[in-house]
N, CA, C and O atoms as a GROMACS GRO file, in nm:
protein
  420
    1MET      N    1   4.723   7.190  13.885
    1MET     CA    2   4.739   7.162  14.009
    1MET      C    3   4.856   6.996  13.888
    1MET      O    4   4.834   6.940  13.780
    2ARG      N    5   4.978   6.982  14.002
    2ARG     CA    6   5.145   6.911  13.971
    2ARG      C    7   5.152   6.816  14.058
    2ARG      O    8   5.072   6.824  14.151
    3ASP      N    9   5.244   6.703  14.057
    3ASP     CA   10   5.344   6.625  14.080
    3ASP      C   11   5.476   6.659  14.123
    3ASP      O   12   5.504   6.776  14.099
    4PHE      N   13   5.565   6.595  14.179
    4PHE     CA   14   5.716   6.676  14.221
    4PHE      C   15   5.776   6.618  14.103
    4PHE      O   16   5.762   6.504  14.059
    5ASN      N   17   5.867   6.742  14.045
    5ASN     CA   18   5.920   6.699  13.979
    5ASN      C   19   6.059   6.616  13.963
    5ASN      O   20   6.133   6.608  13.865
    6GLU      N   21   6.069   6.557  14.096
    6GLU     CA   22   6.196   6.526  14.114
    6GLU      C   23   6.147   6.385  14.085
    6GLU      O   24   6.027   6.359  14.091
    7PRO      N   25   6.240   6.292  14.053
    7PRO     CA   26   6.149   6.138  14.132
    7PRO      C   27   6.189   6.080  14.198
    7PRO      O   28   6.299   6.083  14.253
    8LEU      N   29   6.047   5.966  14.212
    8LEU     CA   30   6.031   5.878  14.352
    8LEU      C   31   6.189   5.787  14.387
    8LEU      O   32   6.240   5.774  14.498
    9PHE      N   33   6.231   5.743  14.281
    9PHE     CA   34   6.356   5.667  14.311
    9PHE      C   35   6.501   5.686  14.235
    9PHE      O   36   6.581   5.624  14.164
   10GLY      N   37   6.478   5.840  14.310
   10GLY     CA   38   6.566   5.923  14.192
   10GLY      C   39   6.729   5.991  14.331
   10GLY      O   40   6.805   6.084  14.305
   11CYS      N   41   6.732   5.912  14.451
   11CYS     CA   42   6.789   5.823  14.504
   11CYS      C   43   6.921   5.888  14.561
   11CYS      O   44   6.944   5.930  14.675
   12PHE      N   45   7.016   5.884  14.426
   12PHE     CA   46   7.154   5.831  14.420
   12PHE      C   47   7.236   5.939  14.355
   12PHE      O   48   7.359   5.939  14.350
   13LYS      N   49   7.095   6.102  14.267
   13LYS     CA   50   7.078   6.244  14.218
   13LYS      C   51   7.232   6.262  14.385
   13LYS      O   52   7.353   6.253  14.366
   14ASP      N   53   7.175   6.281  14.499
   14ASP     CA   54   7.230   6.374  14.578
   14ASP      C   55   7.314   6.231  14.712
   14ASP      O   56   7.274   6.198  14.823
   15ILE      N   57   7.435   6.183  14.634
   15ILE     CA   58   7.499   6.119  14.728
   15ILE      C   59   7.502   6.127  14.961
   15ILE      O   60   7.488   6.065  15.067
   16PRO      N   61   7.540   6.291  14.874
   16PRO     CA   62   7.526   6.325  15.054
   16PRO      C   63   7.428   6.358  15.122
   16PRO      O   64   7.440   6.410  15.233
   17LEU      N   65   7.321   6.332  15.067
   17LEU     CA   66   7.133   6.324  15.119
   17LEU      C   67   7.108   6.172  15.192
   17LEU      O   68   7.031   6.137  15.281
   18CYS      N   69   7.211   6.098  15.108
   18CYS     CA   70   7.139   5.942  15.094
   18CYS      C   71   7.324   5.886  15.282
   18CYS      O   72   7.364   5.842  15.390
   19LEU      N   73   7.334   5.942  15.174
   19LEU     CA   74   7.465   5.874  15.315
   19LEU      C   75   7.431   5.975  15.450
   19LEU      O   76   7.453   5.913  15.553
   20ILE      N   77   7.392   6.090  15.471
   20ILE     CA   78   7.281   6.062  15.610
   20ILE      C   79   7.172   6.012  15.630
   20ILE      O   80   7.136   6.007  15.747
   21ALA      N   81   7.079   5.956  15.525
   21ALA     CA   82   6.970   5.916  15.569
   21ALA      C   83   6.994   5.776  15.558
   21ALA      O   84   6.906   5.714  15.496
   22TYR      N   85   7.083   5.715  15.598
   22TYR     CA   86   7.111   5.576  15.573
   22TYR      C   87   7.192   5.551  15.695
   22TYR      O   88   7.186   5.438  15.742
   23CYS      N   89   7.258   5.632  15.747
   23CYS     CA   90   7.395   5.632  15.797
   23CYS      C   91   7.398   5.703  15.946
   23CYS      O   92   7.451   5.672  16.053
   24VAL      N   93   7.320   5.807  15.906
   24VAL     CA   94   7.329   5.903  16.084
   24VAL      C   95   7.223   5.885  16.129
   24VAL      O   96   7.143   5.936  16.050
   25PRO      N   97   7.172   5.841  16.210
   25PRO     CA   98   7.114   5.802  16.333
   25PRO      C   99   6.992   5.971  16.380
   25PRO      O  100   7.010   6.073  16.448
   26CYS      N  101   6.893   5.924  16.310
   26CYS     CA  102   6.743   5.975  16.333
   26CYS      C  103   6.765   6.143  16.153
   26CYS      O  104   6.715   6.246  16.110
   27GLY      N  105   6.874   6.042  16.131
   27GLY     CA  106   6.897   6.148  15.973
   27GLY      C  107   6.771   6.179  15.881
   27GLY      O  108   6.769   6.268  15.796
   28LEU      N  109   6.678   6.101  15.906
   28LEU     CA  110   6.590   6.091  15.777
   28LEU      C  111   6.411   6.180  15.836
   28LEU      O  112   6.301   6.174  15.780
   29CYS      N  113   6.460   6.268  15.994
   29CYS     CA  114   6.382   6.254  16.022
   29CYS      C  115   6.431   6.447  16.048
   29CYS      O  116   6.352   6.539  16.033
   30TYR      N  117   6.595   6.464  16.092
   30TYR     CA  118   6.666   6.581  15.993
   30TYR      C  119   6.601   6.637  15.867
   30TYR      O  120   6.554   6.746  15.835
   31LEU      N  121   6.618   6.517  15.809
   31LEU     CA  122   6.618   6.548  15.598
   31LEU      C  123   6.475   6.592  15.669
   31LEU      O  124   6.489   6.682  15.752
   32GLN      N  125   6.394   6.564  15.659
   32GLN     CA  126   6.158   6.546  15.658
   32GLN      C  127   6.207   6.658  15.709
   32GLN      O  128   6.238   6.732  15.616
   33ALA      N  129   6.232   6.714  15.824
   33ALA     CA  130   6.166   6.818  15.980
   33ALA      C  131   6.287   6.967  15.820
   33ALA      O  132   6.184   7.028  15.789
   34LYS      N  133   6.333   6.996  15.784
   34LYS     CA  134   6.447   7.022  15.736
   34LYS      C  135   6.361   7.080  15.633
   34LYS      O  136   6.305   7.190  15.636
   35ALA      N  137   6.357   6.969  15.517
   35ALA     CA  138   6.232   7.028  15.429
   35ALA      C  139   6.145   7.095  15.506
   35ALA      O  140   6.176   7.190  15.579
   36VAL      N  141   6.041   7.051  15.494
   36VAL     CA  142   5.993   7.106  15.624
   36VAL      C  143   5.928   7.302  15.619
   36VAL      O  144   5.842   7.386  15.592
   37ASP      N  145   6.083   7.259  15.684
   37ASP     CA  146   6.093   7.421  15.747
   37ASP      C  147   6.083   7.536  15.611
   37ASP      O  148   6.012   7.627  15.569
   38THR      N  149   6.206   7.462  15.580
   38THR     CA  150   6.237   7.499  15.420
   38THR      C  151   6.133   7.612  15.349
   38THR      O  152   6.146   7.727  15.308
   39VAL      N  153   5.984   7.476  15.361
   39VAL     CA  154   5.848   7.589  15.266
   39VAL      C  155   5.752   7.634  15.417
   39VAL      O  156   5.675   7.726  15.444
   40THR      N  157   5.787   7.555  15.465
   40THR     CA  158   5.671   7.704  15.567
   40THR      C  159   5.746   7.797  15.691
   40THR      O  160   5.698   7.903  15.731
   41ASN      N  161   5.856   7.745  15.738
   41ASN     CA  162   5.964   7.855  15.814
   41ASN      C  163   5.865   7.867  15.996
   41ASN      O  164   5.840   7.958  16.074
   42ASP      N  165   5.836   7.705  15.992
   42ASP     CA  166   5.753   7.722  16.178
   42ASP      C  167   5.878   7.661  16.217
   42ASP      O  168   5.866   7.678  16.338
   43GLY      N  169   5.986   7.604  16.204
   43GLY     CA  170   6.035   7.547  16.294
   43GLY      C  171   6.066   7.378  16.210
   43GLY      O  172   6.005   7.324  16.119
   44MET      N  173   6.214   7.323  16.308
   44MET     CA  174   6.199   7.181  16.284
   44MET      C  175   6.126   7.109  16.381
   44MET      O  176   6.037   7.037  16.335
   45ALA      N  177   6.148   7.111  16.564
   45ALA     CA  178   6.106   7.027  16.647
   45ALA      C  179   5.984   6.949  16.627
   45ALA      O  180   5.966   6.832  16.658
   46ILE      N  181   5.857   7.074  16.542
   46ILE     CA  182   5.709   6.980  16.496
   46ILE      C  183   5.798   6.862  16.434
   46ILE      O  184   5.874   6.775  16.476
   47PRO      N  185   5.750   6.902  16.321
   47PRO     CA  186   5.793   6.775  16.153
   47PRO      C  187   5.911   6.639  16.220
   47PRO      O  188   5.917   6.520  16.188
   48CYS      N  189   5.987   6.712  16.318
   48CYS     CA  190   6.085   6.581  16.349
   48CYS      C  191   6.013   6.570  16.426
   48CYS      O  192   5.920   6.524  16.359
   49MET      N  193   5.976   6.577  16.525
   49MET     CA  194   5.874   6.473  16.664
   49MET      C  195   5.770   6.382  16.582
   49MET      O  196   5.739   6.263  16.589
   50LEU      N  197   5.732   6.478  16.509
   50LEU     CA  198   5.561   6.383  16.360
   50LEU      C  199   5.656   6.286  16.344
   50LEU      O  200   5.643   6.200  16.431
   51ILE      N  201   5.756   6.262  16.262
   51ILE     CA  202   5.797   6.135  16.204
   51ILE      C  203   5.878   6.104  16.296
   51ILE      O  204   5.979   6.076  16.230
   52TYR      N  205   5.908   6.089  16.419
   52TYR     CA  206   6.022   6.006  16.454
   52TYR      C  207   5.855   5.928  16.566
   52TYR      O  208   5.806   5.816  16.576
   53PHE      N  209   5.830   6.036  16.614
   53PHE     CA  210   5.716   5.938  16.716
   53PHE      C  211   5.570   5.807  16.665
   53PHE      O  212   5.532   5.694  16.696
   54ALA      N  213   5.516   5.969  16.527
   54ALA     CA  214   5.441   5.862  16.514
   54ALA      C  215   5.459   5.840  16.308
   54ALA      O  216   5.385   5.897  16.228
   55GLY      N  217   5.591   5.729  16.265
   55GLY     CA  218   5.632   5.717  16.202
   55GLY      C  219   5.565   5.769  16.057
   55GLY      O  220   5.552   5.890  16.037
   56CYS      N  221   5.519   5.660  15.948
   56CYS     CA  222   5.464   5.684  15.868
   56CYS      C  223   5.326   5.779  15.854
   56CYS      O  224   5.337   5.843  15.749
   57LEU      N  225   5.256   5.797  15.892
   57LEU     CA  226   5.138   5.867  15.933
   57LEU      C  227   5.164   6.066  15.976
   57LEU      O  228   5.090   6.162  15.954
   58GLY      N  229   5.293   6.056  16.038
   58GLY     CA  230   5.369   6.220  16.043
   58GLY      C  231   5.420   6.216  15.958
   58GLY      O  232   5.399   6.318  15.891
   59ALA      N  233   5.517   6.117  15.890
   59ALA     CA  234   5.599   6.149  15.762
   59ALA      C  235   5.486   6.192  15.664
   59ALA      O  236   5.505   6.290  15.592
   60ALA      N  237   5.386   6.130  15.658
   60ALA     CA  238   5.266   6.152  15.563
   60ALA      C  239   5.246   6.324  15.602
   60ALA      O  240   5.264   6.407  15.513
   61VAL      N  241   5.206   6.367  15.743
   61VAL     CA  242   5.118   6.469  15.756
   61VAL      C  243   5.268   6.618  15.748
   61VAL      O  244   5.230   6.735  15.745
   62ASN      N  245   5.476   6.575  15.744
   62ASN     CA  246   5.467   6.653  15.661
   62ASN      C  247   5.516   6.669  15.521
   62ASN      O  248   5.561   6.768  15.464
   63ARG      N  249   5.499   6.562  15.486
   63ARG     CA  250   5.470   6.576  15.361
   63ARG      C  251   5.353   6.669  15.253
   63ARG      O  252   5.363   6.736  15.149
   64GLY      N  253   5.231   6.625  15.353
   64GLY     CA  254   5.137   6.702  15.260
   64GLY      C  255   5.187   6.834  15.257
   64GLY      O  256   5.197   6.907  15.158
   65LYS      N  257   5.230   6.870  15.429
   65LYS     CA  258   5.226   7.006  15.393
   65LYS      C  259   5.416   7.038  15.309
   65LYS      O  260   5.489   7.114  15.374
   66VAL      N  261   5.443   7.010  15.248
   66VAL     CA  262   5.527   6.987  15.169
   66VAL      C  263   5.511   7.064  15.075
   66VAL      O  264   5.555   7.176  15.050
   67ARG      N  265   5.374   6.918  14.968
   67ARG     CA  266   5.210   6.933  14.840
   67ARG      C  267   5.211   7.066  14.880
   67ARG      O  268   5.294   7.133  14.818
   68GLU      N  269   5.125   7.145  14.990
   68GLU     CA  270   5.017   7.271  15.032
   68GLU      C  271   5.087   7.328  14.952
   68GLU      O  272   5.054   7.360  14.838
   69VAL      N  273   5.243   7.354  15.031
   69VAL     CA  274   5.327   7.509  15.022
   69VAL      C  275   5.385   7.455  14.808
   69VAL      O  276   5.431   7.508  14.707
   70LEU      N  277   5.364   7.396  14.832
   70LEU     CA  278   5.446   7.391  14.648
   70LEU      C  279   5.314   7.330  14.555
   70LEU      O  280   5.325   7.275  14.445
   71LYS      N  281   5.172   7.357  14.641
   71LYS     CA  282   5.083   7.344  14.517
   71LYS      C  283   5.119   7.180  14.384
   71LYS      O  284   5.145   7.169  14.264
   72TYR      N  285   5.104   7.112  14.469
   72TYR     CA  286   5.183   7.001  14.450
   72TYR      C  287   5.037   6.892  14.465
   72TYR      O  288   5.001   6.873  14.581
   73ASP      N  289   4.972   6.834  14.375
   73ASP     CA  290   4.861   6.747  14.378
   73ASP      C  291   4.897   6.621  14.455
   73ASP      O  292   5.001   6.563  14.429
   74GLY      N  293   4.807   6.574  14.558
   74GLY     CA  294   4.841   6.378  14.609
   74GLY      C  295   4.715   6.388  14.733
   74GLY      O  296   4.630   6.475  14.718
   75SER      N  297   4.709   6.316  14.830
   75SER     CA  298   4.587   6.305  14.921
   75SER      C  299   4.764   6.248  15.007
   75SER      O  300   4.878   6.230  14.965
   76PHE      N  301   4.666   6.235  15.198
   76PHE     CA  302   4.711   6.196  15.321
   76PHE      C  303   4.733   6.074  15.294
   76PHE      O  304   4.830   6.009  15.336
   77CYS      N  305   4.600   6.012  15.184
   77CYS     CA  306   4.639   5.831  15.238
   77CYS      C  307   4.749   5.765  15.157
   77CYS      O  308   4.834   5.691  15.208
   78GLY      N  309   4.745   5.788  15.055
   78GLY     CA  310   4.860   5.828  14.909
   78GLY      C  311   5.031   5.889  14.966
   78GLY      O  312   5.145   5.865  14.927
   79ASP      N  313   4.970   5.982  15.083
   79ASP     CA  314   5.157   6.016  15.144
   79ASP      C  315   5.128   5.868  15.318
   79ASP      O  316   5.208   5.828  15.403
   80CYS      N  317   4.986   5.838  15.294
   80CYS     CA  318   5.084   5.719  15.425
   80CYS      C  319   5.149   5.549  15.354
   80CYS      O  320   5.192   5.450  15.412
   81CYS      N  321   5.127   5.583  15.198
   81CYS     CA  322   5.077   5.404  15.179
   81CYS      C  323   5.252   5.459  15.117
   81CYS      O  324   5.339   5.375  15.142
   82LEU      N  325   5.277   5.522  15.080
   82LEU     CA  326   5.420   5.597  15.079
   82LEU      C  327   5.509   5.587  15.128
   82LEU      O  328   5.612   5.542  15.078
   83HIS      N  329   5.495   5.623  15.232
   83HIS     CA  330   5.540   5.594  15.306
   83HIS      C  331   5.542   5.509  15.410
   83HIS      O  332   5.608   5.545  15.507
   84SER      N  333   5.504   5.434  15.413
   84SER     CA  334   5.495   5.332  15.482
   84SER      C  335   5.625   5.228  15.435
   84SER      O  336   5.713   5.165  15.493
   85PHE      N  337   5.573   5.254  15.271
   85PHE     CA  338   5.696   5.160  15.227
   85PHE      C  339   5.777   5.198  15.177
   85PHE      O  340   5.802   5.103  15.103
   86CYS      N  341   5.893   5.321  15.140
   86CYS     CA  342   5.866   5.400  15.068
   86CYS      C  343   5.893   5.514  15.139
   86CYS      O  344   5.849   5.625  15.109
   87THR      N  345   5.996   5.480  15.275
   87THR     CA  346   5.932   5.642  15.364
   87THR      C  347   6.092   5.689  15.315
   87THR      O  348   6.095   5.807  15.280
   88CYS      N  349   6.212   5.623  15.307
   88CYS     CA  350   6.380   5.712  15.308
   88CYS      C  351   6.385   5.761  15.156
   88CYS      O  352   6.473   5.836  15.117
   89CYS      N  353   6.230   5.687  15.032
   89CYS     CA  354   6.323   5.735  14.951
   89CYS      C  355   6.228   5.840  14.875
   89CYS      O  356   6.264   5.893  14.771
   90ALA      N  357   6.071   5.871  14.950
   90ALA     CA  358   5.994   5.930  14.997
   90ALA      C  359   6.090   6.126  15.023
   90ALA      O  360   6.104   6.218  14.942
   91VAL      N  361   6.117   6.118  15.115
   91VAL     CA  362   6.221   6.172  15.240
   91VAL      C  363   6.283   6.245  15.194
   91VAL      O  364   6.301   6.364  15.218
   92LEU      N  365   6.367   6.107  15.039
   92LEU     CA  366   6.492   6.164  14.969
   92LEU      C  367   6.377   6.268  14.903
   92LEU      O  368   6.309   6.310  14.996
   93GLN      N  369   6.351   6.300  14.830
   93GLN     CA  370   6.274   6.324  14.663
   93GLN      C  371   6.148   6.479  14.707
   93GLN      O  372   6.092   6.566  14.641
   94GLU      N  373   6.156   6.429  14.904
   94GLU     CA  374   6.098   6.600  14.960
   94GLU      C  375   6.236   6.677  14.933
   94GLU      O  376   6.239   6.782  14.870
   95CYS      N  377   6.344   6.619  14.982
   95CYS     CA  378   6.423   6.709  14.981
   95CYS      C  379   6.495   6.774  14.897
   95CYS      O  380   6.524   6.894  14.907
   96ARG      N  381   6.529   6.697  14.807
   96ARG     CA  382   6.580   6.716  14.657
   96ARG      C  383   6.440   6.910  14.607
   96ARG      O  384   6.467   7.023  14.567
   97GLU      N  385   6.315   6.840  14.643
   97GLU     CA  386   6.241   6.858  14.524
   97GLU      C  387   6.194   7.023  14.624
   97GLU      O  388   6.096   7.086  14.584
   98VAL      N  389   6.251   7.061  14.713
   98VAL     CA  390   6.268   7.145  14.858
   98VAL      C  391   6.375   7.243  14.856
   98VAL      O  392   6.370   7.352  14.913
   99GLN      N  393   6.497   7.188  14.770
   99GLN     CA  394   6.600   7.221  14.784
   99GLN      C  395   6.533   7.291  14.574
   99GLN      O  396   6.516   7.410  14.548
  100THR      N  397   6.514   7.189  14.480
  100THR     CA  398   6.535   7.254  14.371
  100THR      C  399   6.407   7.379  14.383
  100THR      O  400   6.404   7.450  14.283
  101TRP      N  401   6.276   7.423  14.519
  101TRP     CA  402   6.240   7.493  14.526
  101TRP      C  403   6.288   7.637  14.546
  101TRP      O  404   6.264   7.737  14.479
  102GLY      N  405   6.366   7.621  14.665
  102GLY     CA  406   6.481   7.697  14.714
  102GLY      C  407   6.562   7.782  14.604
  102GLY      O  408   6.589   7.901  14.586
  103HIS      N  409   6.582   7.680  14.551
  103HIS     CA  410   6.620   7.794  14.409
  103HIS      C  411   6.598   7.819  14.309
  103HIS      O  412   6.682   7.776  14.230
  104SER      N  413   6.518   7.874  14.266
  104SER     CA  414   6.389   7.936  14.205
  104SER      C  415   6.331   8.007  14.324
  104SER      O  416   6.296   8.114  14.274
  105GLN      N  417   6.308   8.012  14.416
  105GLN     CA  418   6.257   8.122  14.472
  105GLN      C  419   6.347   8.301  14.456
  105GLN      O  420   6.297   8.401  14.508
   0.00000   0.00000   0.00000
């Protein structure tokens, strides 16, 4: 098992993603749902609703799905803490990681 290759605070590596996350209403929901859908192919509706209605708990569930598919270390508790304090950075990290993973497939 391993950890994310993309740094947590590497937000400015992808300015368009930052702009979507910060400027578009529900941008974070969309970005995380898209990342989860990319690795699971289960659709974007449930991941989007999870983060929108359950906040950091839903975001942690989504991050867990990404970690599970990519076989990364981590825990639900750690994901909850991360999304409680740095949701935007965590979602952008997941998006960049999934993009990198998708290019290597």
